[in-house]
C-alpha angles and dihedrals in degrees: 000000000000131000146171142220111237135182109196089177088066095058139054111271089233088069098052098085095050090046091051094049093048091050089054092046089053090058099255119150106179133049121193115208147168104025092129101030103098095118091053094045094047110017091175132014111294093356108115127191106190098148094094092048091048090055093045092054091047091050093052092044092050087059090054096256126141119227130225109200121207133202105239095220097121091074112041110190127247096255089058092052091050091049094047110022090169088072090078115099122232115235110243091211100051105017089231124131113253111243140219121264108082129030144287090040096147137105118233088212096055109113091198094052093044089055093046094045091052091046096055089043090054093047091052094043091051093050100042105018094104099026105136092226094051106083101166148005137231117206118227112312130278095338112218093015115149092029094290102143096088125055131178094204124133088251091055094046092050092048091047091054090055090046090054092048090054094047101042102024093204132045088228090060092047091052091049095046093048094043091235092164084083110093090359091280096148114137120222094210142355089257090064095059115109133187113283095249141096096036123140093257136352116331126227108296091218089055090048092050091048091051092050090051090049093048091050091050090053092055091047094049090050091049096045091053091052093049091051091053092050093048091050093057104025106054116185094015121117121242122208141156131220107237126202121211109313095235091058098058100067083208134111095258095189088059092042090056099042095099096045128100088223138340126251130202136206107226120205106157099175098046091046092046090051091053095043095050095042091123098036123110117268095253094051092049096042091056090068101023094114100026107040122235111301092239102033101084093039090050088062094039092055090046091050092050089050094058093074098011091237139088118297143202134243101225094180124027121184109247100184139324114353130206108226109063125090086256127011114206125181118256118251113255110277096025096108089058093041092051090049092054092046087056093050091046091055095049109283112147094186133023117201120191124222110249140002097209131013111250115240092205145047130013101332102045089116091054111101126232135189084269130037123240090264088057094252116137115261123221090268093062097079091044090058089050088053094050091049091053092049094047089053090052096049099037096206108191128218091239095051103127126236117225116231129175097156129062134191114205110217139167135169090241088070089059094044095053097043091048094047092048102027093158090187126036090224092064106092115170097211091048092050094050091045092052090060092045092048092052091050093049092048085060092055094249125145111232127208120198114217136176122244087257094061125104113253100199097098094063134077095201125032120188123195104186088190137336113175094181112051119184129211090243092055089051089054091050090051090052091053097057128077089205120119106253121206119197118196125212120293091032112143091006099126139044122233089271097047102264130131110261114254090238090047127243135349082039113181091012086077084080087069105033129016102235131125128198107224097179143347131223127186123204135193112269091243092057121074140162131209123282119195119211132157092346093306132107121233136161130270117196149147099023123034127172126198104228130204115196136175125240092263093062117088119228110222100173136015138202123242090276092053095250118136119281101160124027138181137202116182106310095343124094127188120200113201098188145038112248141188119284091256091057095047090050093046093049095047092044091056093046092046093053092046087052091055098256125144113231132188135214100231128188110256095257099038126091133179133201136176127226126167110315094344141082115203127205124200127195118199093176128097088225128077111249137190117223117216115230095033102070116132092015121143110246123203091197125018125354142261090270101071111208119214119297093001145120138219133199125208136174113265 
């Protein structure tokens, strides 16, 4: 299915009917509305103006469109800020209160804002919860965007003190768990605890981790309450949320998604590629400047699907140049269609484009839509028509299964700990996780993202790029699977309260593989040393652990001085270093084949994925390429010779 994001409050009412009919003629099914409309729905406190929204919904429904209603809580109006100034968050970098004039200017710990957000959500849910045209709901909008999870406000500090009291029970236990005897940081009472910011130098990492856990819990509690209200008044309607990249939320995304029917994602490949490759050389960035990196969108798609372990939606799909990245290039012709098919291939059931018409005013007037501000069709318009025709031809169903033999175990706690104690500026959590994912996708393998609480028995290969805190229950799940399990460096290196394990790293992983980390060195990313594996020489850089192993543990790779770098015991592998891309791919290819998986040698810019009865191929290169292993196959769409920036679909 296809959909669109629409803002009837931005356009003359006389234009609504023609917009709706054109959406239907284009082949769109769903229309998302109202996520930023609080000031129009409630111009002053308790004074509601729903008549325009009633008419907008009726207009869309009369054209045969289905409506996704949103709670407008991402943009509290000015009168609300003036009534409850404590609702504004305090920036943890500057200590300044965040002001009115954009969006997401609220504090998750504000009791006043929580009450008001739930009130407007309930008012909307009561009015539209059983409206026949409203088939689903989106909560808020891009929760935690713009670094809004943490706040250093008085409300947040007070709530954090109560959170600590519940978790630790006594101040003596907190001081012991955090190691506050170091630097005389012991607190005399819970009431004396502050937010871990604005100190002379770095604050206690255990304190920082606790505050991140607390801040995440505040977001989740806010969201859970909103979902409960919608479900009470909107029976039979789905509830979802439009996530941003997992690394940007600073929130436990698995917990945030647990009350949803499915997760949704906002996909902006070019803006995200520009940010991700900010420090890359010009040639590397230019290669993907107008296409996005071949694995970058799918990396987030697979993460989003993993949140609820079911298919997802794209709630916002980039339709052209955007306005918010450092630079905002125009997509190559064909990319809007290609990105849509990548999403469907990785488990999207619906792709909604942002937005119907480009706004001529305010912050996003440089953000493209399917139509320009003068109502003429943009370049993306015909590509959406093309996607609709191809979807009708293939008839991919929502319950078509995806085929996974490989899992990446991921959790936000990994990011928290490795950001708090980075140790070397070249260690970047998202980059490390992405390197493993990229290597697996280059081998043509489908990758499922799972939480540490998930069962691992359905997979042949399980990759843990890093997991500093390892639980006893995760160790037991590892023992129950016959899959080959690969642990990256830093795994098992910390206790739950951010201390070094008494038996040294990798801590509890020593129940699975007899290896001990004696010391760690970190190097600049432009300095590397040799790494020997399978008779070949690769590069080891950034993070390097000195490993001690017993004589029962097999050494798979060694450093330049012939000491162990990668070791294996039975079906468990521990990698003590970060290596070059060629090494990561070579290691995972060998382990995949030993695990009975079929891998492919794909061209650098080609990827493949399986869904239902189909295998899809995607070409991110301007050149036509031939893909080994798929010659003489019957293609439903496209052919074995993939032209530039294109895709092809074949029967499995």
